C-alpha positions as CSV (number, residue, x, y, z in Angstrom):
1,X,-21.4,-2.7,-29.1
2,X,-23.9,-2.0,-26.3
3,X,-22.0,-4.5,-24.1
4,X,-18.7,-2.7,-24.7
5,X,-20.2,0.6,-24.0
6,X,-21.9,-0.7,-20.8
7,X,-18.5,-2.2,-19.7
8,X,-16.8,1.2,-20.3
9,X,-19.5,3.0,-18.3
10,X,-19.1,0.6,-15.3
11,X,-15.3,1.0,-15.5
12,X,-15.5,4.8,-15.4
13,X,-18.2,4.8,-12.7
14,X,-15.9,2.8,-10.4
15,X,-14.2,6.1,-9.5
16,X,-17.1,8.5,-8.8
17,X,-20.4,7.2,-10.3
18,X,-22.0,10.6,-10.7
19,X,-19.2,11.9,-12.9
20,X,-20.5,9.7,-15.7
21,X,-22.9,12.6,-16.2
22,X,-20.1,15.0,-17.0
23,X,-18.8,12.7,-19.6
24,X,-22.3,12.3,-21.0
25,X,-22.6,16.1,-21.4
26,X,-19.3,16.2,-23.4
27,X,-20.4,13.3,-25.6
28,X,-23.8,14.9,-26.3
29,X,-22.3,18.2,-27.2
30,X,-19.7,16.9,-29.7
31,X,-22.0,14.2,-31.1
32,X,-24.6,16.7,-32.2
33,X,-21.9,19.3,-33.1
34,X,-20.3,16.9,-35.5
35,X,-23.6,16.1,-37.3
36,X,-24.6,19.8,-37.7
37,X,-21.1,20.9,-38.7
38,X,-21.2,18.4,-41.5
39,X,-24.6,19.6,-42.7
40,X,-23.9,23.3,-42.5
41,X,-22.1,25.6,-44.9
42,X,-20.4,29.0,-44.6
43,X,-19.5,30.8,-41.4
44,X,-22.1,28.8,-39.4
45,X,-19.8,25.8,-39.5
46,X,-16.9,27.7,-37.8
47,X,-19.3,29.2,-35.3
48,X,-20.7,25.8,-34.3
49,X,-17.1,24.5,-34.1
50,X,-16.1,27.1,-31.6
51,X,-19.3,26.6,-29.6
52,X,-18.4,22.9,-29.4
53,X,-14.8,23.6,-28.4
54,X,-15.7,26.3,-25.8
55,X,-18.5,24.2,-24.3
56,X,-16.2,21.1,-24.0
57,X,-13.3,23.1,-22.7
58,X,-15.5,24.9,-20.1
59,X,-16.1,21.6,-18.4
60,X,-12.4,21.0,-18.3
61,X,-11.7,24.6,-17.0
62,X,-14.2,24.4,-14.2
63,X,-13.0,21.1,-12.8
64,X,-9.2,21.5,-13.5
65,X,-8.3,25.1,-13.8
66,X,-10.8,27.3,-11.9
67,X,-8.9,27.2,-8.6
68,X,-5.6,27.7,-10.4
69,X,-6.5,30.8,-12.3
70,X,-8.6,32.4,-9.6
71,X,-5.8,31.7,-7.0
72,X,-3.2,33.2,-9.3
73,X,-5.3,36.3,-9.9
74,X,-5.9,36.8,-6.2
75,X,-2.1,36.4,-5.5
76,X,-1.3,39.1,-8.1
77,X,-3.9,41.4,-6.7
78,X,-2.6,40.9,-3.2
79,X,0.8,41.9,-4.4
80,X,-0.8,45.2,-5.4
81,X,-2.1,45.7,-1.9
82,X,-5.7,44.6,-2.4
83,X,-7.0,42.0,0.0
84,X,-9.4,39.8,-1.8
85,X,-10.9,36.5,-0.5
86,X,-9.6,33.4,-2.1
87,X,-12.7,31.4,-3.3
88,X,-12.4,27.6,-3.1
89,X,-14.2,25.2,-5.3
90,X,-14.1,21.9,-3.5
91,X,-14.5,19.4,-6.3
92,X,-12.5,16.3,-7.3
93,X,-11.0,16.2,-10.8
94,X,-12.8,13.5,-12.8
95,X,-10.3,10.8,-13.7
96,X,-8.8,11.1,-17.2
97,X,-10.8,14.3,-18.0
98,X,-8.1,15.9,-20.1
99,X,-7.6,12.7,-22.2
100,X,-11.2,12.1,-23.2
101,X,-11.8,15.9,-23.7
102,X,-9.0,16.0,-26.2
103,X,-10.2,12.8,-28.0
104,X,-13.7,14.3,-28.3
105,X,-12.2,17.6,-29.6
106,X,-10.2,15.9,-32.2
107,X,-13.3,14.3,-33.6
108,X,-15.1,17.6,-34.0
109,X,-12.1,19.3,-35.5
110,X,-11.6,16.4,-38.0
111,X,-15.2,16.6,-39.0
112,X,-14.9,20.3,-39.6
113,X,-11.8,19.8,-41.7
114,X,-13.5,17.2,-43.8
115,X,-11.2,14.4,-42.8
116,X,-13.9,12.4,-40.9
117,X,-17.5,11.7,-41.6
118,X,-19.9,12.6,-38.7
119,X,-20.9,9.6,-36.8
120,X,-24.7,9.2,-36.8
121,X,-24.8,6.1,-34.5
122,X,-24.8,7.6,-30.9
123,X,-23.7,4.3,-29.4
124,X,-20.7,4.0,-31.7
125,X,-19.6,7.6,-31.0
126,X,-20.1,7.2,-27.2
127,X,-18.0,4.0,-27.3
128,X,-15.3,5.9,-29.2
129,X,-15.0,8.5,-26.4
130,X,-15.5,6.0,-23.5
131,X,-13.5,3.0,-24.8
132,X,-12.3,1.8,-21.4
133,X,-8.7,0.6,-22.2
134,X,-7.6,4.1,-23.1
135,X,-10.3,6.2,-21.5
136,X,-8.4,7.5,-18.5
137,X,-4.8,7.9,-19.8
138,X,-4.8,7.5,-23.5
139,X,-3.4,7.0,-26.1
140,X,-5.5,9.9,-27.4
141,X,-6.9,8.4,-30.5
142,X,-7.9,10.2,-33.7
143,X,-11.4,9.2,-35.1
144,X,-9.8,8.1,-38.4
145,X,-8.0,5.3,-36.6
146,X,-10.4,4.1,-33.9
147,X,-14.0,5.1,-34.7
148,X,-14.5,2.8,-37.7
149,X,-13.2,-0.2,-35.6
150,X,-16.4,-0.1,-33.5
151,X,-18.3,-0.9,-36.7
152,X,-16.1,-3.7,-37.7
153,X,-16.8,-7.3,-36.8
154,X,-14.3,-8.7,-34.3
155,X,-13.9,-12.5,-34.2
156,X,-12.0,-14.3,-31.5
157,X,-8.3,-14.5,-32.4
158,X,-5.9,-16.6,-30.5
159,X,-3.0,-14.5,-31.9
160,X,-4.6,-11.2,-30.8
161,X,-5.4,-12.5,-27.3
162,X,-2.0,-14.0,-26.6
163,X,-0.1,-11.0,-28.1
164,X,-2.3,-8.6,-26.1
165,X,-1.7,-10.5,-22.8
166,X,2.0,-10.5,-23.4
167,X,1.9,-6.7,-24.0
168,X,-0.1,-6.3,-20.8
169,X,2.4,-8.4,-18.8
170,X,5.3,-6.2,-20.0
171,X,3.2,-3.1,-19.0
172,X,2.6,-4.5,-15.5
173,X,6.4,-5.2,-15.2
174,X,7.1,-1.5,-16.1
175,X,4.5,-0.2,-13.7
176,X,4.7,-2.5,-10.6
177,X,8.3,-3.7,-10.6
178,X,10.1,-0.6,-12.0
179,X,7.9,2.5,-11.6
180,X,6.3,1.8,-8.2
181,X,9.5,0.6,-6.6
182,X,11.4,3.7,-7.7
183,X,8.4,5.9,-6.5
184,X,9.1,4.8,-2.9
185,X,12.4,6.7,-2.9
186,X,11.4,9.5,-5.3
187,X,8.3,10.4,-3.2
188,X,10.3,10.6,0.0
189,X,13.0,12.8,-1.5
190,X,10.8,15.2,-3.5
191,X,8.3,15.6,-0.6
192,X,11.1,16.9,1.7
193,X,14.0,17.8,-0.7
194,X,15.7,20.0,1.9
195,X,16.4,16.9,4.1
196,X,18.6,15.3,1.4
197,X,22.0,15.9,0.0
198,X,23.0,16.5,-3.6
199,X,23.8,12.9,-4.4
200,X,20.4,11.8,-3.0
201,X,18.6,14.5,-5.0
202,X,20.5,13.4,-8.2
203,X,19.6,9.7,-7.6
204,X,15.9,10.6,-7.0
205,X,15.9,12.7,-10.2
206,X,17.3,9.9,-12.3
207,X,14.9,7.5,-10.7
208,X,12.0,9.8,-11.5
209,X,13.0,9.9,-15.1
210,X,12.6,6.1,-15.2
211,X,9.6,6.1,-12.9
212,X,7.5,8.4,-15.1
213,X,8.5,6.7,-18.3
214,X,7.7,3.2,-16.9
215,X,4.5,4.4,-15.2
216,X,3.1,6.0,-18.3
217,X,4.5,3.7,-21.0
218,X,3.5,0.8,-18.8
219,X,-0.1,2.1,-18.8
220,X,0.0,2.5,-22.6
221,X,1.2,-1.1,-23.0
222,X,-1.6,-2.3,-20.8
223,X,-4.2,-0.3,-22.7
224,X,-2.8,-1.3,-26.1
225,X,-2.7,-5.0,-25.0
226,X,-6.2,-4.9,-23.5
227,X,-7.6,-3.4,-26.7
228,X,-5.7,-6.0,-28.8
229,X,-7.3,-8.8,-26.7
230,X,-10.7,-7.4,-27.8
231,X,-9.5,-7.1,-31.4
232,X,-8.9,-3.4,-31.5
233,X,-5.7,-1.5,-32.6
234,X,-4.5,1.5,-30.7
235,X,-1.6,3.7,-31.8
236,X,1.9,3.4,-30.2
237,X,2.4,6.0,-27.6
238,X,6.1,5.6,-26.8
239,X,9.2,4.6,-28.9
240,X,12.2,4.4,-26.5
241,X,12.3,8.2,-25.9
242,X,15.5,8.1,-23.8
243,X,17.4,7.0,-26.8
244,X,16.8,10.3,-28.6
245,X,19.6,12.3,-30.0
246,X,17.8,15.7,-29.5
247,X,15.0,17.2,-27.6
248,X,12.9,17.5,-30.8
249,X,13.4,13.7,-31.4
250,X,12.5,13.1,-27.8
251,X,9.1,14.7,-28.3
252,X,8.5,12.6,-31.4
253,X,9.0,9.5,-29.2
254,X,7.4,10.6,-25.9
255,X,3.6,10.5,-25.5
256,X,3.2,10.5,-29.2
257,X,-0.6,10.8,-29.2
258,X,-0.5,14.1,-27.2
259,X,2.6,15.5,-29.0
260,X,0.9,15.0,-32.4
261,X,-2.4,16.4,-31.0
262,X,-0.7,19.7,-30.0
263,X,1.2,19.8,-33.3
264,X,-1.9,19.3,-35.4
265,X,-4.4,21.4,-33.4
266,X,-2.2,24.1,-31.8
267,X,1.2,24.4,-33.5
268,X,0.2,24.1,-37.1
269,X,-2.9,26.4,-36.8
270,X,-0.7,29.1,-35.3
271,X,1.5,28.9,-38.4
272,X,3.9,26.2,-37.5
273,X,7.4,26.7,-39.0
274,X,6.2,28.4,-42.2
275,X,6.4,31.8,-40.7
276,X,9.1,34.4,-39.8
277,X,11.7,33.3,-37.2
278,X,10.3,35.3,-34.3
279,X,6.8,34.0,-35.0
280,X,8.1,30.4,-35.3
281,X,9.7,30.8,-31.8
282,X,6.5,32.2,-30.5
283,X,4.5,29.2,-31.9
284,X,6.8,26.7,-30.3
285,X,6.7,28.4,-26.9
286,X,3.0,28.8,-26.9
287,X,2.5,25.1,-27.9
288,X,4.8,23.9,-25.2
289,X,3.4,26.3,-22.6
290,X,-0.2,25.1,-23.3
291,X,1.1,21.5,-23.2
292,X,2.6,22.1,-19.8
293,X,-0.7,23.6,-18.5
294,X,-2.5,20.6,-19.9
295,X,-0.5,18.4,-17.5
296,X,-1.8,20.2,-14.4
297,X,-3.0,23.4,-12.7
298,X,0.3,24.4,-11.3
299,X,3.0,26.9,-12.4
300,X,5.6,24.1,-12.2
301,X,3.9,22.4,-15.2
302,X,3.8,25.6,-17.2
303,X,7.5,26.3,-16.5
304,X,8.3,22.7,-17.4
305,X,6.5,23.1,-20.8
306,X,8.2,26.4,-21.5
307,X,11.6,24.9,-20.6
308,X,11.1,22.1,-23.1
309,X,10.0,24.7,-25.7
310,X,13.2,26.7,-24.9
311,X,15.2,23.5,-25.5
312,X,13.7,23.2,-29.0
313,X,14.2,26.9,-29.8
314,X,17.8,26.8,-28.6
315,X,18.6,23.6,-30.5
316,X,17.1,25.1,-33.7
317,X,19.0,28.4,-33.4
318,X,22.3,26.7,-32.6
319,X,22.2,23.8,-35.0
320,X,24.6,25.2,-37.6
321,X,27.0,26.3,-34.8
322,X,27.0,22.9,-33.2
323,X,27.5,21.2,-36.5
324,X,30.6,23.3,-37.2
325,X,31.9,22.6,-33.7
326,X,31.5,18.8,-34.2
327,X,33.1,19.1,-37.6
328,X,36.1,20.9,-36.0
329,X,36.8,17.8,-33.9
330,X,36.2,15.5,-36.9
331,X,32.8,14.2,-35.5
332,X,30.5,13.7,-38.5
333,X,26.8,12.9,-38.0
334,X,27.2,9.1,-38.2
335,X,30.1,9.1,-35.7
336,X,29.4,7.0,-32.6
337,X,31.1,9.5,-30.2
338,X,28.9,12.3,-31.5
339,X,25.8,10.2,-31.1
340,X,26.8,9.4,-27.5
341,X,27.4,13.1,-26.7
342,X,24.0,14.0,-28.2
343,X,22.2,11.2,-26.4
344,X,23.8,12.1,-23.1
345,X,23.1,15.8,-23.4
346,X,19.4,15.0,-24.3
347,X,19.0,12.8,-21.3
348,X,20.6,15.4,-19.0
349,X,18.4,18.2,-20.3
350,X,15.3,16.0,-20.0
351,X,16.2,15.1,-16.4
352,X,16.6,18.8,-15.5
353,X,13.2,19.5,-16.9
354,X,11.7,16.6,-14.9
355,X,12.9,18.3,-11.7
356,X,10.4,21.1,-12.4
357,X,7.7,18.7,-13.3
358,X,8.1,16.6,-10.2
359,X,8.7,19.3,-7.6
360,X,5.7,20.3,-5.5
361,X,6.3,24.0,-6.1
362,X,8.8,26.4,-7.7
363,X,10.7,26.8,-4.4
364,X,11.4,23.1,-4.1
365,X,12.4,23.0,-7.8
366,X,14.9,25.8,-7.2
367,X,16.3,24.1,-4.2
368,X,16.9,20.8,-6.1
369,X,18.5,22.7,-9.0
370,X,20.9,24.6,-6.7
371,X,21.9,21.6,-4.5
372,X,22.4,18.8,-7.0
373,X,26.1,19.3,-6.9
374,X,26.6,19.8,-3.2
375,X,27.0,17.4,-0.3
376,X,27.7,14.2,-2.2
377,X,28.0,12.0,0.9
378,X,28.6,8.5,-0.3
379,X,28.9,7.2,3.2
380,X,25.3,8.3,3.9
381,X,24.1,6.6,0.8
382,X,25.9,3.4,1.8
383,X,24.1,3.4,5.1
384,X,20.6,4.4,3.9
385,X,18.2,1.6,4.6
386,X,15.9,2.1,1.7
387,X,18.6,2.1,-0.9
388,X,20.3,-1.0,0.7
389,X,17.0,-2.9,0.5
390,X,15.6,-1.6,-2.7
391,X,18.5,-0.5,-4.9
392,X,19.5,-4.1,-6.0
393,X,16.0,-4.9,-7.3
394,X,15.6,-1.4,-8.7
395,X,18.9,-1.6,-10.7
396,X,18.2,-5.1,-11.8
397,X,14.7,-4.2,-13.1
398,X,16.1,-1.2,-14.9
399,X,18.7,-3.4,-16.6
400,X,16.0,-5.9,-17.7
401,X,14.0,-2.9,-19.1
402,X,17.0,-1.6,-21.0
403,X,18.0,-5.0,-22.3
404,X,14.4,-5.5,-23.5
405,X,14.4,-2.1,-25.2
406,X,17.8,-2.5,-26.8
407,X,16.8,-5.9,-28.0
408,X,13.5,-4.5,-29.4
409,X,15.4,-1.8,-31.3
410,X,17.6,-4.3,-33.0
411,X,15.1,-7.0,-33.9
412,X,11.4,-7.8,-33.7
413,X,11.2,-9.2,-30.2
414,X,7.8,-10.9,-30.6
415,X,8.9,-12.6,-33.9
416,X,12.2,-13.6,-32.3
417,X,10.5,-15.1,-29.2
418,X,8.1,-16.9,-31.5
419,X,11.0,-18.7,-33.1
420,X,12.2,-20.1,-29.8
421,X,11.2,-23.7,-28.8
422,X,7.9,-24.0,-27.0
423,X,9.5,-24.8,-23.6
424,X,11.8,-21.7,-23.9
425,X,9.0,-19.4,-24.8
426,X,6.8,-20.5,-21.9
427,X,9.7,-20.3,-19.5
428,X,10.3,-16.7,-20.6
429,X,6.6,-15.8,-20.2
430,X,6.4,-17.5,-16.8
431,X,9.5,-15.7,-15.6
432,X,8.1,-12.4,-16.5
433,X,4.8,-13.1,-14.7
434,X,6.6,-14.4,-11.6
435,X,8.9,-11.4,-11.6
436,X,5.8,-9.1,-11.5
437,X,4.2,-11.3,-8.8
438,X,7.3,-11.5,-6.6
439,X,8.9,-8.1,-7.0
440,X,5.9,-5.9,-7.8
441,X,4.9,-3.2,-5.3
442,X,1.3,-3.6,-4.5
443,X,0.4,-0.4,-2.6
444,X,-2.4,1.9,-3.7
445,X,-0.2,3.8,-6.2
446,X,-2.2,5.2,-9.0
447,X,-0.8,5.9,-12.4
448,X,0.8,9.4,-12.5
449,X,-1.1,10.5,-15.6
450,X,-4.5,9.6,-14.0
451,X,-4.3,13.0,-12.3
452,X,-4.1,14.8,-15.7
């Protein structure tokens, strides 16, 4: 255990060594809060819970949201004619701050609810918060799933090591071959969207949908695989979200650890769906608005979250009307055409939301929205050097990704591969590794969610 904690500390200190002290403060606060919450009775428990939550969130606010809220306040005041200085706090956001803050908060809340015993061993608790595979970008684990694993004995397992390495290789394929290659085009277009026509904006938007999925799910695969090599089990964070038939299903498949976190600790405490219709709508919008703000200190993220919340509200309110409309055309729930329509509409709505998420500001997002259908110059696309060089590899890698995902939905891919003859298995593994080596993009491109 001490070696694993030391390795996690060294991993985190590779970014900015002094920021380990910030993480230590959070660990100390919630470690002692968990112990005393378990001991106390009455109103004192809730008071201590809120002290822990506010203390931990204060660190997150200072580093991530201080400039955003102060800047927004100054902008509003200036609209009223008052000229206030705009204070600047020049600090770098600690890597993965939102992730380990939420993991720490989940521990304290679960102790308060009586679902988790307070951890007395400081090294065990510190390792739970700092476990390096998922420290900087999740999955955000619950203490019931992960904490006890640091007390279990982990023997060397050839099966775990090989399975973990295979999972990591697939994650590297997603990140280096798919996500980082698509990022080359997406970054150019979304940095200067007014220099591109509607077809280019559309291609960049679709590419970004694949980029962010492969970037983030690729990291999750690497994290889950690395933990498995060490003998630990982390929760699944993605389940082919772009095959969802509704926005609500999409959020049950996308970033599952965060979606369930907001459901259990924000949506349900607000009343969830067991309230009046207006309050239910309010609960959904608040949950998704806060989720958007979690992603970054920018109004684009807040609008993105509220837009997804609106999708859910609209889908909930119009479900009966849509069912009648489908029935009018003879399209029952199990009809393939109906499923294709639902899947396509979910993907389109999700891509529209990604525009707001990816845009640098609201103005750029508005420009992309209003120009997607204009200026579809196919000749310009055919002569664009980047697409001529990168499009074949990008399309081929996306096809490999989709084949792998469709294959995985139909059968257990690991079990199926295991049944292949040994030469065929190793040829498959070697081909995946060589694809990553030969076609990966090896620029300094960090994972998208590292900034959150």
